[in-house]
C-alpha positions as CSV (number, residue, x, y, z in Angstrom):
1,M,23.6,1.6,44.1
2,R,25.3,4.0,41.8
3,T,27.5,1.8,40.1
4,Q,24.9,-0.2,39.0
5,L,22.8,2.7,37.8
6,K,25.7,3.7,35.6
7,I,25.8,0.4,34.3
8,R,21.8,0.3,33.3
9,F,22.6,3.6,31.8
10,F,25.2,2.8,29.8
11,Q,23.3,-0.6,28.8
12,L,20.5,1.9,27.5
13,A,22.3,3.9,25.5
14,L,24.0,1.0,23.7
15,M,20.6,0.2,23.1
16,I,18.9,3.3,21.9
17,I,21.6,4.6,19.9
18,I,20.2,3.3,16.7
19,S,17.7,6.2,16.7
20,L,20.7,8.7,15.9
21,G,19.3,11.7,18.2
22,I,15.5,11.9,17.3
23,G,13.1,13.7,19.1
24,Y,10.4,10.9,20.1
25,I,8.1,11.1,23.1
26,L,9.0,7.7,24.6
27,G,6.1,8.4,26.8
28,N,3.4,7.6,23.8
29,Y,3.8,3.9,24.7
30,K,2.1,1.3,26.8
31,I,4.6,-0.5,28.2
32,S,4.1,-3.3,29.9
33,A,7.3,-5.8,30.1
34,Q,9.1,-6.1,33.5
35,W,12.4,-4.2,34.6
36,K,14.1,-7.6,35.8
37,N,13.4,-8.8,32.0
38,Y,15.3,-6.2,30.3
39,K,17.7,-7.0,27.5
40,P,20.0,-4.6,26.3
41,I,20.4,-4.7,22.8
42,I,24.0,-4.5,21.5
43,G,26.1,-3.9,18.0
44,F,25.3,-0.6,17.7
45,A,27.9,1.1,19.6
46,N,30.9,0.9,16.7
47,Q,28.2,2.4,14.4
48,N,29.0,6.0,13.8
49,P,26.4,8.3,12.5
50,P,26.3,9.4,8.6
51,T,29.2,12.0,8.2
52,A,26.6,14.7,6.5
53,S,24.7,14.6,10.0
54,K,25.2,17.2,12.8
55,L,23.8,15.3,15.7
56,D,24.3,16.1,19.1
57,M,23.3,12.9,21.5
58,R,24.1,14.3,24.8
59,L,20.4,15.9,25.1
60,F,19.2,12.3,24.0
61,Y,21.6,10.5,26.9
62,D,20.9,12.9,29.0
63,V,16.7,12.0,28.7
64,I,17.5,8.4,28.9
65,G,19.6,8.7,32.1
66,K,16.7,11.1,33.4
67,L,14.2,8.5,32.6
68,N,16.3,5.5,34.0
69,S,17.1,7.6,37.4
70,M,13.9,9.4,37.7
71,Y,11.0,7.3,36.3
72,Y,9.1,6.0,39.7
73,D,7.6,2.4,37.6
74,K,11.2,0.5,36.5
75,S,8.5,-2.1,35.5
76,K,7.5,0.2,32.8
77,I,10.8,0.6,31.2
78,D,10.6,-1.9,28.4
79,A,14.2,-1.9,26.4
80,K,12.4,-3.6,22.9
81,K,9.2,-1.4,23.0
82,M,11.8,1.8,23.7
83,E,13.8,0.4,20.5
84,T,10.7,0.4,18.4
85,G,9.4,3.6,19.5
86,A,12.9,5.3,18.9
87,I,13.3,3.7,15.3
88,S,9.8,4.6,14.4
89,G,9.8,8.3,15.5
90,M,13.1,8.6,13.6
91,V,11.8,7.3,10.3
92,A,8.0,9.3,11.0
93,S,10.4,12.2,11.2
94,L,11.0,12.4,7.7
95,G,7.0,13.6,6.8
96,D,7.1,10.9,4.5
97,P,3.5,8.6,5.1
98,Y,5.4,5.9,2.7
99,T,8.9,5.9,4.9
100,S,8.1,3.6,7.7
101,Y,9.3,1.0,10.3
102,F,7.9,-2.2,10.3
103,P,8.6,-4.2,13.5
104,P,8.8,-8.3,13.0
105,V,4.9,-8.8,13.3
106,A,4.0,-6.2,11.1
107,N,6.9,-7.1,8.6
108,T,5.3,-10.9,8.5
109,A,1.9,-9.4,7.9
110,F,3.1,-7.4,5.0
111,K,4.9,-10.2,3.5
112,T,2.2,-12.5,3.8
113,Q,-0.6,-10.0,1.9
114,M,1.6,-9.7,-0.7
115,A,1.9,-13.6,-0.9
116,G,-1.5,-13.8,-1.6
117,E,-3.1,-14.6,1.9
118,F,-3.5,-13.6,5.5
119,S,-6.1,-12.9,7.9
120,G,-7.9,-9.7,8.9
121,I,-10.3,-7.5,7.2
122,G,-8.8,-6.9,3.7
123,A,-8.1,-3.3,3.4
124,E,-5.0,-1.8,2.0
125,L,-4.2,1.1,4.7
126,S,-1.6,4.2,4.5
127,L,-0.9,7.5,6.2
128,N,-2.2,10.8,5.0
129,D,-0.1,14.2,4.9
130,Q,-1.4,14.7,8.2
131,N,-0.6,11.5,9.7
132,Q,-4.1,9.8,9.7
133,I,-4.6,6.4,8.9
134,I,-6.5,6.0,5.6
135,V,-7.8,3.3,3.4
136,M,-6.0,3.2,-0.2
137,A,-8.3,0.3,-0.9
138,P,-10.9,-2.4,0.5
139,L,-9.9,-5.8,-1.1
140,D,-12.7,-6.9,-3.6
141,G,-15.1,-9.3,-1.7
142,S,-13.2,-8.2,1.6
143,P,-14.9,-8.4,5.0
144,A,-14.1,-4.4,4.9
145,E,-15.5,-4.1,1.4
146,K,-18.7,-6.1,2.7
147,G,-19.0,-4.5,6.0
148,G,-18.7,-0.8,4.0
149,V,-15.2,0.4,4.3
150,K,-14.6,2.8,1.2
151,S,-11.7,4.1,-0.6
152,G,-10.3,7.5,1.2
153,D,-11.9,6.6,4.3
154,I,-10.1,8.0,7.6
155,I,-10.0,5.2,10.6
156,A,-10.2,7.3,13.5
157,K,-10.5,4.7,15.9
158,V,-10.0,0.7,16.5
159,D,-11.8,-0.9,19.3
160,G,-12.4,2.8,20.9
161,T,-9.0,3.6,21.0
162,S,-7.9,6.8,19.0
163,T,-5.5,6.2,16.2
164,A,-3.8,9.5,16.5
165,G,-0.1,9.3,16.7
166,W,0.0,5.8,15.4
167,T,2.2,4.3,12.6
168,L,1.3,2.2,9.6
169,A,2.6,-0.6,11.0
170,K,0.8,-0.1,14.5
171,A,-2.3,0.2,12.9
172,I,-1.8,-2.7,10.7
173,E,-1.0,-4.8,13.7
174,K,-4.3,-3.4,15.7
175,I,-6.7,-4.0,12.7
176,R,-5.5,-7.4,11.7
177,G,-5.9,-10.8,14.1
178,H,-7.1,-14.2,14.1
179,R,-10.1,-15.8,11.7
180,G,-13.3,-14.9,13.4
181,T,-12.2,-12.4,15.5
182,K,-14.4,-9.0,15.8
183,V,-12.5,-5.5,15.2
184,T,-14.6,-2.4,15.5
185,I,-13.2,0.6,13.4
186,S,-14.3,4.3,13.9
187,V,-14.1,5.6,9.9
188,L,-14.9,8.9,8.3
189,H,-15.8,8.3,4.8
190,P,-15.0,11.0,2.4
191,K,-17.1,14.2,2.5
192,E,-18.7,13.2,5.5
193,K,-18.5,14.7,9.1
194,E,-19.8,12.1,11.5
195,L,-17.4,8.9,12.5
196,K,-19.0,5.8,11.3
197,D,-18.7,2.6,13.3
198,I,-17.9,-0.6,11.4
199,T,-17.7,-4.2,13.1
200,I,-16.1,-6.6,11.0
201,V,-15.2,-10.0,11.6
202,R,-12.0,-10.9,10.3
203,D,-11.4,-13.9,8.0
204,T,-8.4,-15.6,5.9
205,I,-8.0,-13.2,3.1
206,Q,-6.9,-15.3,0.0
207,V,-5.8,-12.4,-2.4
208,K,-6.2,-14.2,-6.1
209,S,-4.7,-11.0,-7.9
210,V,-5.6,-11.7,-11.3
211,T,-9.2,-12.7,-12.4
212,S,-11.0,-12.8,-15.5
213,W,-14.0,-13.5,-17.8
214,I,-15.4,-13.1,-21.5
215,K,-18.6,-12.1,-22.4
216,Q,-21.5,-11.3,-25.0
217,F,-23.1,-7.8,-25.1
218,D,-25.9,-6.4,-26.9
219,C,-24.6,-3.8,-29.3
220,K,-25.3,-2.0,-32.6
221,V,-24.7,-4.6,-35.0
222,G,-26.2,-7.3,-32.8
223,K,-24.0,-9.6,-30.3
224,C,-20.3,-8.2,-29.2
225,T,-17.8,-10.2,-27.2
226,V,-15.6,-8.4,-24.7
227,A,-12.9,-9.6,-22.7
228,Y,-12.2,-8.7,-19.2
229,I,-9.4,-8.9,-16.8
230,K,-8.9,-7.1,-13.5
231,I,-5.6,-7.0,-11.2
232,S,-6.5,-6.5,-7.8
233,Q,-2.8,-6.0,-6.5
234,F,0.9,-6.5,-8.0
235,G,1.9,-9.3,-5.7
236,D,4.5,-12.4,-5.5
237,K,1.8,-14.1,-7.9
238,T,0.8,-11.6,-10.7
239,N,3.0,-12.3,-13.1
240,T,2.1,-15.9,-13.0
241,E,-1.6,-15.5,-12.7
242,W,-1.6,-12.8,-15.1
243,L,0.0,-15.2,-18.2
244,E,-2.7,-18.2,-17.0
245,A,-5.6,-15.4,-17.7
246,V,-4.2,-14.4,-21.2
247,N,-3.3,-18.1,-22.4
248,K,-7.0,-19.1,-21.2
249,L,-8.7,-16.0,-22.8
250,M,-6.3,-16.1,-26.3
251,P,-7.9,-19.0,-28.0
252,Q,-12.0,-17.5,-26.8
253,M,-10.7,-13.8,-28.3
254,S,-9.5,-15.9,-31.6
255,S,-12.7,-17.7,-32.0
256,A,-15.4,-15.2,-30.7
257,A,-18.0,-13.8,-32.8
258,N,-17.4,-10.0,-33.2
259,F,-14.5,-9.9,-31.0
260,K,-14.1,-6.1,-29.9
261,G,-11.0,-6.0,-27.5
262,L,-9.9,-5.9,-23.7
263,I,-11.0,-4.1,-20.1
264,L,-8.2,-3.6,-17.9
265,D,-9.6,-3.1,-14.5
266,V,-7.1,-2.0,-12.1
267,R,-9.7,-0.2,-9.8
268,N,-9.2,-0.4,-6.0
269,N,-5.7,-1.9,-6.7
270,P,-3.3,-0.6,-4.1
271,G,-0.5,-1.0,-6.4
272,G,2.8,-3.4,-5.0
273,Y,5.9,-4.4,-7.1
274,L,7.5,-2.0,-9.3
275,N,9.0,-4.8,-11.6
276,D,5.3,-6.4,-12.0
277,A,4.0,-3.0,-13.0
278,V,6.5,-3.2,-15.9
279,Y,5.7,-6.5,-16.7
280,I,2.4,-6.0,-17.2
281,A,2.5,-2.8,-19.2
282,S,4.9,-4.8,-21.4
283,E,1.8,-6.8,-22.5
284,F,0.4,-4.1,-24.5
285,V,3.4,-1.3,-25.4
286,K,5.8,-2.7,-28.3
287,S,9.2,-0.8,-26.7
288,G,10.1,2.4,-25.2
289,S,10.0,3.4,-21.3
290,I,7.2,2.4,-19.3
291,V,8.4,4.2,-16.0
292,K,11.3,6.6,-15.3
293,Q,12.4,6.9,-11.6
294,Q,14.2,10.0,-10.3
295,D,16.4,9.8,-7.5
296,G,17.1,12.5,-4.6
297,N,19.7,14.1,-7.0
298,G,17.5,14.4,-10.1
299,L,18.8,11.4,-11.9
300,I,16.7,9.9,-13.8
301,E,16.5,6.2,-14.9
302,S,14.2,4.7,-17.3
303,M,12.5,1.0,-17.0
304,D,11.6,0.0,-20.4
305,V,9.7,-2.8,-22.0
306,N,11.0,-6.2,-21.1
307,R,9.1,-8.7,-23.2
308,T,7.1,-9.1,-25.8
309,G,3.8,-9.1,-25.4
310,V,0.9,-11.1,-27.2
311,L,-1.8,-8.3,-27.0
312,L,0.5,-5.3,-28.8
313,D,-2.5,-4.5,-31.0
314,M,-5.6,-5.2,-28.9
315,P,-8.1,-2.5,-28.7
316,L,-8.1,-1.7,-25.1
317,V,-9.6,0.5,-22.1
318,V,-8.4,0.9,-18.4
319,L,-11.1,1.2,-15.7
320,M,-9.5,2.9,-12.5
321,N,-11.1,5.0,-9.3
322,K,-9.4,6.7,-6.3
323,G,-8.4,3.6,-5.1
324,S,-5.9,2.5,-8.0
325,A,-2.7,3.6,-6.5
326,S,1.3,3.3,-6.9
327,A,2.2,0.3,-9.4
328,S,-1.5,0.3,-11.2
329,E,-1.2,4.2,-11.6
330,I,2.2,3.4,-13.4
331,V,0.7,0.8,-15.6
332,S,-2.3,3.3,-16.9
333,G,0.1,6.2,-17.2
334,A,2.2,4.5,-19.3
335,L,-0.9,3.4,-21.5
336,Q,-2.3,6.7,-21.2
337,D,1.3,8.3,-22.5
338,Y,1.4,5.9,-25.4
339,G,-2.4,6.8,-26.8
340,R,-2.4,2.7,-26.1
341,A,-6.0,2.8,-23.7
342,K,-8.3,5.4,-22.7
343,L,-8.6,5.8,-18.8
344,I,-12.5,5.6,-17.5
345,G,-13.9,5.6,-14.3
346,E,-12.2,8.3,-11.5
347,Q,-9.3,10.1,-10.3
348,S,-6.8,7.7,-8.9
349,F,-4.8,8.2,-6.0
350,G,-2.1,9.7,-6.5
351,K,1.2,7.8,-4.8
352,G,4.2,9.0,-7.2
353,T,7.0,7.7,-4.7
354,I,8.6,4.6,-5.2
355,Q,9.7,2.4,-1.7
356,Q,12.5,-0.2,-1.3
357,A,12.0,-2.8,1.6
358,V,15.2,-3.2,3.7
359,E,15.3,-6.1,6.3
360,V,16.9,-5.2,9.5
361,D,18.0,-7.1,12.6
362,G,15.5,-8.7,14.5
363,G,13.2,-9.4,11.8
364,G,11.5,-6.3,11.0
365,S,11.9,-4.3,8.1
366,V,12.3,0.1,6.9
367,H,10.2,0.9,3.5
368,I,12.3,3.9,2.5
369,S,11.0,6.3,-0.7
370,V,14.0,6.0,-2.8
371,G,12.7,8.1,-5.1
372,K,10.0,9.4,-7.4
373,W,8.0,7.7,-10.6
374,L,7.2,9.6,-13.4
375,T,5.1,8.5,-16.7
376,P,7.1,7.8,-19.9
377,K,6.3,11.7,-21.1
378,E,7.4,12.4,-17.0
379,R,4.5,13.4,-15.4
380,W,4.5,13.3,-11.8
381,V,0.7,12.3,-10.3
382,H,2.0,12.6,-6.8
383,E,-0.9,13.7,-4.4
384,K,-2.9,14.4,-7.9
385,G,-3.5,11.5,-9.5
386,L,-4.4,10.3,-13.2
387,T,-7.2,11.9,-14.8
388,P,-9.4,9.6,-16.5
389,D,-10.1,10.4,-20.2
390,I,-13.8,9.5,-19.8
391,S,-14.9,10.2,-16.0
392,V,-17.3,8.2,-15.1
393,A,-18.6,7.7,-11.2
394,Y,-19.4,4.8,-9.8
395,D,-23.2,3.9,-9.2
396,A,-24.0,1.4,-7.1
397,S,-27.5,1.7,-7.7
398,V,-26.7,0.0,-11.1
399,S,-25.0,-3.1,-10.2
400,S,-27.8,-3.9,-7.5
401,K,-30.9,-3.3,-10.0
402,L,-28.8,-5.5,-12.7
403,K,-27.0,-8.2,-10.9
404,E,-26.9,-10.1,-13.8
405,V,-24.7,-7.1,-15.8
406,P,-21.5,-5.7,-14.6
407,D,-21.4,-2.5,-12.5
408,N,-21.9,1.0,-14.8
409,Q,-18.1,1.8,-15.0
410,I,-17.9,-1.6,-16.5
411,I,-20.8,-1.0,-19.0
412,R,-19.4,2.4,-20.1
413,A,-16.1,0.4,-20.8
414,V,-18.0,-1.6,-22.8
415,T,-20.1,1.0,-24.8
416,E,-16.5,2.6,-25.6
417,L,-14.8,-0.6,-27.2
418,T,-18.2,-1.6,-29.1
419,K,-19.5,1.9,-30.6
């Protein structure tokens, strides 16, 4: 019996060494697999910890040993969930809400969303500096938006269970689900003190990242024409959809009577791929830096204009709000720095770090903050956001009363172009 315990202890040690000595509380996870089905994770024993680290694994092994030998219900010990918990805890110890471990299910869901289609409520989630699950932005037309979910909402509960201590990956896993099923989230709206329960029917979310139109408006000289392009995220299809929209609008803009310019709308755009942000900004900027990346050693590398745009001289305004984050802030910040466009709307979210997704064994991924991003003038907007040149708070009453007319922020953008 003692020999068997030693063997089991050794197997657990091999499996869990990936955690590198983190002090994660294993009991936070509700573990259900049977001990007899335990499968040790192998392949880590020959990997040495980073040379710069001073890790003492004795305490860690001591805790594992005590759990193995003393915990009363061996059926509650699940090697895979212990591994996931250990890795998640190690990543969370950095205190960076944007550096996180995505287990296989969450990793697949993330990739599906970036590809433009997934099943869920349609909201981009993040963690704030207090490790609370927050909504960066509900997607336009999504069940979340229709249900009243807002940018900046804190999700305190999911189906009655507190989200305290949850990782971002766990929140995504619990909130997403099959089309037609319901989920109830308890949210705290910004500047409110009481939770509000919102029951949402999940649906298939098809995200077309670029939409556009061209319309005539009344102005001082009669009728004026204004074009509009909205980017909802910077995903797998964004660049292709952007070119399609521009190619469709170009003949109409060229032939339109009294054409005044273009509105670029990145409201509630939570971001996405860095290269796509550079690609879109290059449509409007002739040359120079679009964004600068600063690594942990202070080294700054510039990502410059990478193509010749066709809208270089187009009069332009940009709409943004507190749901505009990351890549959408990169585009907006570059256009503001060059004086290429006025920013209209509300203060942006303020996400100033760049993440790299690294695939790991087993189908998961680790999203690692690899540096800061800076505007061309080397402004760092992290936790501050971009300040609009023209501040306009969203007024839902304008949209509801004037259904045939865009919302009040778009109206202000039209006014700016046609004045």
